[in-house]
C-alpha positions in Angstrom: 0.0 0.0 0.0 1.4 3.4 -0.8 2.9 5.3 2.1 0.5 8.1 1.7 -2.4 5.8 2.7 -0.6 5.3 6.0 -0.6 9.1 6.5 -4.3 9.3 5.9 -4.8 6.6 8.4 -2.6 8.4 10.9 -4.7 11.6 11.0 -3.7 13.8 13.8 -5.8 14.6 16.8 -5.3 18.1 18.3 -3.0 18.3 21.3 -4.8 17.4 24.5 -7.9 16.1 22.7 -9.1 12.5 22.8 -11.9 11.1 20.8 -14.4 9.0 22.7 -14.0 5.7 20.9 -16.7 3.0 20.7 -15.6 -0.6 20.3 -18.9 -1.4 18.5 -17.8 0.8 15.5 -16.4 -0.9 12.5 -12.7 -0.8 12.1 -11.0 1.7 9.7 -10.1 0.3 6.3 -6.5 1.3 7.1 -6.5 -0.1 10.7 -3.7 -2.6 10.0 -1.2 -0.2 8.5 1.4 1.4 10.7 1.5 5.2 10.6 4.1 6.9 8.5 6.8 8.8 10.3 7.2 12.4 9.2 10.3 14.4 10.3 9.7 18.1 10.3 13.2 19.1 11.4 15.9 16.6 10.3 19.0 16.6 12.4 21.8 18.4 10.7 24.8 16.3 9.8 27.8 18.4 10.8 30.4 15.7 10.2 31.2 17.1 6.7 30.4 20.8 7.4 32.9 23.5 8.0 33.0 27.3 8.5 34.3 27.7 4.9 31.2 26.0 3.6 29.0 28.4 5.6 31.0 31.3 4.2 30.2 30.0 0.7 26.6 29.4 1.5 26.0 33.0 2.8 28.5 34.5 0.2 30.3 36.3 3.0 33.6 36.6 1.1 31.8 38.0 -2.0 29.9 40.8 -0.2 31.9 41.1 3.0 35.5 41.0 1.8 37.9 42.2 2.9 36.2 43.2 6.2 34.2 40.1 7.3 35.1 36.4 7.4 34.1 33.2 9.3 36.7 32.2 11.9 37.6 28.6 12.9 35.1 28.8 15.8 32.3 29.2 13.3 31.7 32.9 14.2 31.6 35.9 12.0 34.8 37.9 12.6 35.7 41.5 11.6 38.9 42.3 9.8 39.1 45.9 10.9 42.0 46.9 8.7 40.8 45.1 5.6 43.4 43.2 3.7 46.1 44.5 6.1 44.5 42.9 9.1 46.8 40.4 10.9 45.2 37.2 12.2 45.5 38.2 15.9 43.7 41.5 15.1 40.4 39.9 13.9 37.4 40.7 16.1 34.9 38.0 17.0 31.4 39.5 16.8 30.0 36.9 19.2 32.5 38.1 21.8 31.3 41.7 21.4 27.7 40.6 21.9 28.6 38.7 25.0 30.6 41.6 26.4 27.8 44.1 25.7 24.8 42.0 26.8 26.2 40.2 29.8 25.0 41.7 33.2 27.3 44.1 34.9 28.1 41.7 37.8 29.5 39.4 35.1 31.8 42.1 33.8 29.4 42.9 30.9 27.7 46.2 30.0 24.2 45.1 30.7 22.9 46.5 27.4 19.8 45.2 25.7 19.6 44.1 22.1 19.1 44.9 19.2 22.5 46.3 18.9 24.5 48.4 16.4 28.2 47.7 16.5 30.2 50.6 15.0 33.7 49.8 13.8 35.7 53.1 13.3 38.8 51.1 12.1 36.7 49.8 9.2 35.5 53.4 8.5 39.1 54.6 8.5 40.2 51.8 6.1 37.3 52.6 3.7 38.3 56.3 3.5 41.9 55.5 3.0 41.0 52.9 0.3 38.9 55.5 -1.5 41.7 58.1 -1.4 44.2 55.5 -2.4 42.2 54.4 -5.4 42.0 58.0 -6.7 45.7 58.6 -5.9 46.6 55.5 -8.0 44.4 56.6 -10.9 45.8 60.1 -10.9 49.4 58.7 -11.1 48.5 56.1 -13.7 46.8 58.5 -16.0 49.3 61.4 -15.4 46.5 63.6 -14.2 47.4 67.2 -13.6 45.4 67.8 -10.4 44.3 65.9 -7.3 41.3 64.2 -5.7 39.6 65.8 -2.7 36.5 64.0 -1.5 33.6 65.1 0.8 31.3 63.0 2.9 27.6 63.7 2.5 26.4 63.7 6.1 22.9 62.7 5.2 24.1 59.1 4.9 24.7 58.9 8.6 24.7 62.1 10.7 25.9 60.4 13.9 28.2 62.8 15.7 31.0 60.2 16.1 30.8 59.0 12.5 31.1 62.6 11.2 33.9 63.5 13.6 35.8 60.3 12.6 35.6 61.1 9.0 36.9 64.6 9.5 39.7 63.2 11.7 40.7 60.3 9.4 40.3 62.5 6.3 42.4 65.4 7.6 45.6 64.3 5.9 43.8 64.1 2.6 41.8 67.4 2.9 38.7 65.4 3.1 35.6 67.5 3.7 31.8 67.4 4.3 28.7 68.0 2.2 25.4 69.3 3.8 21.9 69.4 2.3 20.0 71.2 5.1 20.5 73.8 7.7 21.1 71.4 10.7 23.5 69.4 8.5 25.3 72.6 7.6 25.6 73.5 11.3 27.1 70.2 12.2 29.4 70.3 9.2 30.7 73.8 10.1 31.3 72.7 13.7 33.2 69.5 12.8 35.3 71.1 10.1 36.6 73.7 12.6 38.8 70.7 13.8 39.6 69.5 10.3 42.0 70.4 7.5 41.6 74.1 6.6 41.6 73.2 2.9 38.8 70.7 3.3 35.8 71.5 1.2 32.4 72.4 2.7 29.9 71.7 -0.1 26.5 73.3 0.4 23.8 71.4 -1.5 20.0 71.3 -1.2 17.2 73.8 -1.5 18.2 77.1 0.2 16.5 80.1 1.9 18.0 83.2 3.3 19.0 81.5 6.6 20.7 78.6 4.8 22.7 81.0 2.6 23.5 83.2 5.5 25.0 80.2 7.4 27.1 79.3 4.3 28.4 82.8 4.1 29.2 82.9 7.8 31.1 79.6 7.3 33.2 81.4 4.7 33.8 84.2 7.2 35.0 81.5 9.7 37.7 80.6 7.2 36.0 77.4 6.1 36.5 76.4 2.4 32.8 76.8 1.7 31.2 76.4 -1.8 27.5 77.2 -2.3 26.0 75.0 -5.0 22.9 76.4 -6.8 20.1 73.9 -7.0 17.6 76.4 -8.4 18.3 79.5 -10.6 16.6 81.9 -8.2 19.0 81.0 -5.4 21.6 83.1 -7.2 19.9 86.4 -6.3 19.8 85.5 -2.7 23.5 84.6 -2.7 24.5 87.9 -4.4 22.3 90.1 -2.2 23.4 88.5 1.1 27.1 88.3 0.2 27.1 92.1 -0.6 25.3 92.9 2.7 27.7 90.7 4.7 30.8 91.8 2.8 31.7 88.2 1.9 33.0 87.1 -1.5 31.1 83.8 -2.2 32.4 80.8 -4.0 29.6 79.5 -6.2 28.9 76.3 -8.0 25.9 75.0 -10.0 24.4 71.5 -10.1 23.8 70.6 -13.7 21.0 68.4 -15.0 22.8 66.0 -17.3 21.3 64.2 -20.3 22.9 61.0 -19.0 20.4 59.1 -16.9 20.8 56.2 -14.5 17.9 53.8 -15.3 17.8 51.9 -12.0 15.7 52.7 -8.9 18.2 55.2 -7.7 18.3 57.1 -11.0 15.0 59.0 -10.5 16.9 62.2 -9.5 19.0 62.1 -12.7 18.4 63.2 -16.2 16.7 66.3 -17.6 13.6 65.9 -15.4 15.6 65.2 -12.3 14.6 66.7 -8.9 17.7 69.0 -8.6 19.9 71.1 -10.8 19.9 73.6 -13.6 19.5 73.0 -17.3 22.1 74.3 -19.7 19.9 77.3 -20.5 19.7 78.2 -16.8 23.4 77.7 -16.4 24.1 80.2 -19.2 21.8 82.7 -17.6 23.8 82.3 -14.3 27.0 82.9 -16.2 25.7 86.1 -17.9 24.3 87.5 -14.6 27.5 86.9 -12.7 29.5 88.4 -15.6 27.3 91.5 -15.5 27.8 91.8 -11.8 31.6 91.4 -12.1 31.4 88.2 -10.1 32.2 85.6 -12.7 35.4 84.8 -10.7 33.2 83.5 -8.0 31.9 80.7 -10.2 34.3 77.9 -9.5 32.5 74.5 -9.2 30.4 72.3 -11.4 28.4 69.6 -9.6 26.3 66.7 -11.0 24.8 63.5 -9.7 23.8 60.6 -11.9 22.2 58.7 -9.0 23.1 56.3 -6.2 24.4 52.8 -6.9 25.8 53.5 -10.4 25.9 49.9 -11.7 28.8 50.1 -14.2 31.8 52.2 -15.1 30.4 52.6 -18.7 27.5 54.7 -17.4 29.8 56.5 -15.0 32.3 57.4 -17.7 29.4 58.6 -20.0 28.1 61.0 -17.3 31.5 62.2 -16.2 32.4 63.0 -19.9 29.2 65.0 -20.4 29.9 67.0 -17.2 33.5 67.6 -18.2 32.3 69.1 -21.5 30.1 71.5 -19.6 33.0 72.3 -17.3 35.3 73.1 -20.3 32.5 75.3 -21.8 32.3 77.3 -18.5 36.0 77.8 -18.6 35.6 79.1 -22.2 32.9 81.5 -21.1 35.3 83.0 -18.5 34.3 81.3 -15.2 37.2 80.7 -12.9 36.5 76.9 -12.7 38.5 74.8 -10.3 36.4 71.9 -9.0 34.4 69.2 -10.7 32.1 67.5 -8.2 31.0 64.2 -9.6 28.5 63.7 -6.8 27.6 60.3 -5.3 26.9 57.0 -7.0 29.9 54.9 -5.9 28.0 51.7 -5.2 28.0 48.8 -2.8 27.9 45.1 -3.9 25.2 44.1 -1.4 24.8 40.5 -2.7 28.4 39.8 -3.9 27.2 39.1 -7.5 29.3 41.9 -9.1 26.4 42.5 -11.5 25.7 45.6 -13.6 22.0 44.7 -13.9 20.9 45.0 -10.3 20.0 47.8 -7.9 21.9 46.0 -5.1 25.1 45.3 -6.9 27.9 46.9 -8.9 30.3 45.5 -11.4 33.4 47.4 -10.5 36.0 47.9 -7.7 37.1 51.1 -6.0 40.1 51.2 -8.3 38.1 50.7 -11.4 35.6 53.4 -10.4 38.4 55.9 -9.7 40.2 55.1 -12.9 37.0 55.5 -15.0 36.4 59.0 -13.5 40.0 60.3 -13.8 40.4 59.0 -17.4 37.1 60.5 -18.5 37.9 63.9 -17.1 41.5 63.9 -18.4 40.4 62.9 -22.0 37.9 65.7 -22.3 40.2 68.4 -20.8 43.1 67.3 -22.9 41.0 67.6 -26.1 39.8 71.1 -25.0 43.2 72.2 -23.7 41.7 73.0 -20.3 43.6 72.7 -17.0 42.6 69.6 -15.1 40.2 70.3 -12.3 40.3 69.1 -8.7 38.0 66.0 -8.7 35.6 65.9 -5.8 33.2 63.0 -5.0 30.4 62.7 -2.5 30.8 59.0 -1.8 28.7 58.4 1.4 27.2 55.0 1.0 30.6 53.5 0.0 32.3 55.1 3.0 30.0 54.2 5.9 28.0 51.0 4.9 30.6 48.5 6.0 31.5 50.0 9.4 28.2 49.3 11.0 26.6 45.9 11.9 23.1 45.4 13.3 22.8 42.4 15.6 19.5 41.0 16.8 18.2 37.8 18.3 15.8 35.2 17.0 13.6 34.5 20.1 11.4 31.8 18.7 10.3 30.0 15.5 7.0 28.7 14.3 6.7 25.1 13.0 3.9 22.6 12.7 4.0 20.3 15.7 3.9 16.5 15.2 0.8 15.3 17.0 0.3 11.6 17.9 -1.6 9.5 15.4 -5.2 8.5 16.1 -6.2 5.0 16.7 -8.5 3.2 14.3 -11.5 3.8 16.6 -10.7 7.6 17.0 -10.4 7.9 13.2 -13.7 6.1 12.7 -15.3 8.4 15.3 -14.0 11.4 13.5 -15.3 10.1 10.2 -18.8 9.5 11.5 -18.8 13.0 13.0 -18.5 14.5 9.6 -21.4 15.6 7.5 -22.3 13.4 4.5 -20.6 15.7 2.0 -17.4 15.9 4.1 -17.4 12.1 4.6 -17.5 11.7 0.9 -14.5 14.0 0.5 -12.6 11.9 3.1 -13.4 8.7 1.3 -12.3 10.2 -2.0 -9.0 11.2 -0.3 -8.6 7.7 1.1 -9.1 6.0 -2.3 -6.7 8.4 -4.0 -4.1 7.6 -1.3 -4.4 3.9 -1.8 -4.0 4.3 -5.6 -1.0 6.6 -5.1 -2.6 9.5 -7.0 -0.8 12.3 -5.1 -2.2 15.3 -7.1 -5.7 14.0 -6.5 -5.0 13.7 -2.8 -4.0 17.3 -2.6 -7.3 18.3 -4.3 -9.5 16.1 -2.1 -7.7 17.3 1.0 -8.2 20.9 0.1 -11.9 20.3 -0.7 -12.3 18.5 2.7 -10.6 21.4 4.5 -12.6 24.1 2.9 -15.9 22.3 3.5 -15.1 21.8 7.1 -14.2 25.5 7.5 -17.6 26.5 6.1 -19.4 24.0 8.4 -17.4 25.3 11.3 -18.6 28.8 10.5 -22.1 27.5 10.5 -21.7 25.8 13.8 -22.1 22.2 12.6 -18.4 21.2 13.1 -16.6 21.6 16.4 -13.1 23.1 16.9 -11.7 19.6 17.7 -12.8 18.3 14.3 -11.5 21.3 12.5 -8.1 20.9 14.2 -8.1 17.2 13.2 -8.8 18.1 9.5 -5.9 20.6 9.6 -3.6 18.0 10.9 -4.8 15.5 8.3 -4.2 17.9 5.4 -0.8 18.9 6.7 0.3 15.2 6.9 -0.9 14.7 3.3 1.1 17.7 2.1 4.2 16.5 3.9 3.9 12.9 2.6 3.9 14.0 -1.0 6.5 16.7 -0.6 4.1 19.7 -1.1 4.4 20.9 2.5 6.2 24.3 2.8 9.2 23.6 5.1 10.0 27.3 5.6 9.7 28.4 9.2 9.0 31.9 10.5 11.7 33.1 12.9 10.5 35.7 15.3 13.2 38.3 15.8 13.6 40.9 18.6 13.6 43.8 16.2 11.5 46.4 14.4 12.2 46.4 10.7 10.5 49.8 10.4 13.0 51.2 12.8 16.3 49.4 12.0 16.0 48.3 8.4 13.5 50.8 6.9 14.9 50.6 3.4 13.7 47.0 3.1 10.1 48.0 4.0 10.2 51.2 1.9 11.9 50.3 -1.3 12.7 46.6 -1.0 16.4 47.2 -0.5 18.1 43.9 0.5 21.0 43.6 2.9 23.1 40.5 3.7 21.7 38.8 6.8 23.7 36.0 8.4 23.9 34.1 11.7 26.9 35.5 13.4 27.7 32.1 15.1 27.2 28.3 14.7 28.6 28.6 11.2 30.6 25.4 11.9 27.2 23.6 11.8 25.1 22.9 8.8 21.9 25.0 8.9 19.1 22.4 8.7 16.2 24.8 8.4 15.0 27.6 6.0 13.2 30.6 7.4 11.8 34.1 7.0 12.1 36.8 9.6 9.1 38.3 11.4 9.6 41.4 13.7 7.8 42.5 16.8 5.5 45.1 15.2 1.8 44.6 14.8 2.1 45.0 11.1 2.0 42.5 8.2 4.9 44.4 6.5 7.1 43.7 9.5 8.8 40.8 7.9 11.8 39.9 5.7 11.0 37.3 3.1 13.4 38.4 0.4 17.2 37.8 0.7 20.2 38.3 -1.4 20.7 35.8 -4.2 17.0 36.0 -5.2 16.1 33.8 -2.2 12.7 33.9 -0.5 14.0 32.2 2.6 17.3 32.1 4.5 19.3 29.0 5.6 19.1 29.0 9.4 19.8 26.7 12.4 17.3 25.0 14.6 16.8 27.1 17.8 18.1 25.4 20.9 15.4 25.2 23.5 12.0 23.7 24.3 9.6 22.9 21.4 11.5 24.8 18.8 11.6 28.0 20.9 14.7 29.7 22.3 13.4 30.1 25.8 15.8 28.4 28.2 18.2 27.5 25.4 21.2 29.1 23.8 20.6 32.4 22.1 20.6 32.7 18.3 22.0 35.9 16.9 21.7 37.2 13.4 23.6 40.1 11.9 22.5 42.5 9.2 25.6 43.9 7.3 26.4 46.8 5.1 23.6 48.9 6.7 25.7 51.8 7.9 24.2 54.3 5.5 20.7 55.9 5.8 19.0 53.2 8.0 19.4 55.0 11.3 18.2 58.4 10.0 15.3 56.9 8.1 14.0 54.7 10.9 10.8 55.6 12.6 9.1 54.6 15.8 6.3 52.4 14.5 4.6 50.7 17.5 6.8 52.9 19.6 9.9 50.7 19.1 12.9 52.9 19.3 16.4 52.5 17.9 19.0 49.9 19.0 21.7 50.1 21.6 25.0 51.3 20.1 28.6 50.3 20.9 31.7 51.6 19.4 34.4 49.0 19.1 38.0 49.5 18.1 40.8 47.0 17.5 43.2 46.8 20.4 46.2 44.7 21.4 44.4 43.1 24.3 43.7 39.3 24.6 40.5 39.5 22.6 41.6 42.1 20.0 39.0 44.7 20.8 38.0 47.5 23.2 34.6 49.0 23.7 35.2 52.7 23.7 31.6 53.9 23.9 28.3 52.3 24.7 24.9 53.9 24.6 21.7 52.1 25.5 18.8 52.3 23.0 15.9 54.7 23.6 13.8 53.7 26.6 10.0 53.4 26.6 10.0 56.9 28.1 12.2 58.3 25.4 9.9 57.1 22.5 6.8 58.3 24.4 8.4 61.7 24.5 8.8 61.6 20.7 5.0 61.5 20.4 4.5 64.4 22.8 3.7 62.3 25.9 5.2 63.2 29.2 6.5 60.0 30.9 7.0 61.7 34.3 3.4 62.7 34.5 2.3 59.3 33.2 4.3 57.7 36.0 2.7 60.0 38.6 -0.8 59.2 37.3 -0.2 55.4 37.4 1.6 55.6 40.8 -1.4 57.5 42.3 -3.8 54.9 40.9 -1.6 52.1 42.3 -1.8 53.7 45.8 -5.6 54.1 45.5 -6.0 50.5 44.5 -3.6 49.2 47.1 -4.9 50.9 50.2 -5.0 48.6 53.1 -2.9 45.9 51.4 0.3 45.1 53.2 0.7 48.6 54.5 1.2 50.0 51.0 4.0 47.6 50.2 2.2 46.2 47.2 1.5 49.6 45.7 5.2 50.6 46.2 6.2 47.4 44.4 3.9 48.3 41.5 5.4 51.8 41.3 8.9 50.4 41.3 8.0 48.1 38.5 6.3 50.9 36.5 9.4 53.1 36.9 11.6 50.3 35.5 9.3 49.9 32.5 9.5 53.5 31.6 13.3 53.3 31.7 13.8 50.0 29.8 13.9 49.6 26.1 10.6 48.6 24.3 12.1 45.3 23.0 11.7 41.9 24.6 13.8 40.9 27.5 14.8 37.2 27.5 14.7 35.2 30.6 18.5 35.2 31.1 18.6 39.0 30.9 15.9 39.8 33.5 18.5 40.7 36.1 19.8 43.4 33.9 19.6 46.8 35.6 17.7 49.6 33.9 19.7 52.4 32.3 18.4 55.7 31.1 19.7 57.3 27.9 22.2 59.5 29.8 24.0 56.4 31.2 26.7 55.8 28.6 30.3 54.5 28.7 33.1 56.4 27.1 36.8 56.4 27.0 39.4 58.1 24.9 40.6 56.2 21.9 43.9 58.1 22.1 44.9 56.0 25.1 44.0 52.3 24.6 46.1 51.3 27.6 43.3 52.9 29.8 40.6 51.1 27.9 39.3 48.1 29.7 38.9 45.4 27.0 36.2 42.8 26.6 37.8 40.4 29.1 37.9 42.8 32.1 35.1 45.3 31.7 34.9 48.8 30.4 35.0 52.4 31.6 32.7 53.5 34.3 29.3 55.1 33.8 29.3 58.8 33.3 26.8 59.2 36.1 24.6 57.3 38.6 21.6 55.7 37.1 18.3 57.3 38.0 15.4 55.5 39.5 12.0 57.1 39.1 10.7 55.3 42.1 12.9 57.7 44.1 13.2 60.9 42.1 9.5 61.0 41.2 8.2 60.0 44.6 
């Protein structure tokens, strides 16, 4: 008899439910057949598995090189200095998580996940690699000027990220780009400590206040260039500069004919959001010439779009812009800088493809060479002095230096219920309506004949009929559960059952990975440990929010599920078992600034980790807990202190006469802790973690690593005593 018939005979009773069998009932036609054994989670065979196989499976070397690898322990490790990283300098991400999340009595920091790990050494290496690529191209092509980049702060406005870039870029005159008034303020402040020749590029739509700030920056001896995004901005610049007595340096953003056809190319081309047409640029030249200010016109800017997929498209756009640059020189402008904008892409999936929004087909060196060669060729033909080449490469600078780490707290899977006896099966059959009984008999006959497609059809008909009868009240919930179990077993037996599990993660996708929800941007997601074991499951990720869009079901490589390991714990859940950590990589650009507070889930905790010569290769130089429940409530105009007082008063009213007020005091203490804790789930092993408010952070100077307490012995002391509302609000 076909095995499928055994499955039909072994229909599943719901957990805890027993049918009342009657020995007088006739035996089932399948009563002598042993039930089929279905394994929902086959044990992984690790005897022939290795960390290198996991690296290949998740494409870590393809998208993560040279900064991420899998070490011999099966954990993801950071190579903070890229290819120059020595073996003893590699940083184990799992050790960072342990250091950060362990309670303070165990020499941990007591921070809650999710967690962003910032790696300033990686950021420094990215900046030096970009500069080195352009320096090499300039030497190789005998270029007559130099490269001088700027970082567009919109990619990640975090104070320490921006300050790091100014510090690391100072030897290269690396500057900043701003696109709004607050961005301009932070850029001005940071560049006061930078190289005096570093550029301050002022992009974006401008009003009087914006232009005033830019002119003040020039008065402060900052190398400021105001880029016109609209023609009418010129009048504001001219009027204000005359009133303030400041000679401005002006640039224009040109709308090129060259267009990037991908998702990120919507701001390029003649109908792009920003920039001036050639006709408008000519009017700007004539107006400045008439005012005797044509010497102020020194920069040409353009932007094809983010994630430029190929150097062919890049060279085409750069050549067009270089022609405009040469024409401006011919018209008398004192041109000096060609700003090629952003567009230097990231290979998020490691495919090196030119036909994808998440990949690019070139290296840093190939990108720089294409730019330098295109500019040189045009300028040589036109006998124009080679300009300073500026780029606004933000995504390429900061994406690699940040890793988001979060925990899978449980997974959903169909439980294997015990098979029914022949009498229980017969009782179930007789409880069906006549139409449903006929459906079951058709299913049984098809199973005996081995007609698997027909089995699926009859199982689906039976299920739908029972659902309708349940809605009418003629079928009970026990019978409905039995039908569900029967249909699942049929699907498993013929290989039509979906083996993909849902892994529930302690994260808000809307807050921490907003680009996935908003535009379908995919990032590499990988378990950061257990990579010496074969992942036996496949799963999708579901976040904590009460929103159907709060899931990740698309992954790099065109996959709709991710290879994952079985959670270690009871009944497929992680409670009481070892924790399972996942990492989202290459997310250092845009995600933090774009994230919202959907369901009032705030941002992650953040730690800053530098390579050191200690026993575990790293030092935590700064740690900040994520926003508390009180913090995110304030974002929506609530007042947590008043809320606490209201709830405390209600607790006192409800607890009058109980234990002398001790019960209400305990409630108040618990409420205070809830306001101070992060909104995310706290696992059982972390319940002893002390609450921290957002002013309790750890910090030590990176200039003196000897004073940094590394991961094995603790970290610097808290900047202040932790507040407890149960006292300060009493």
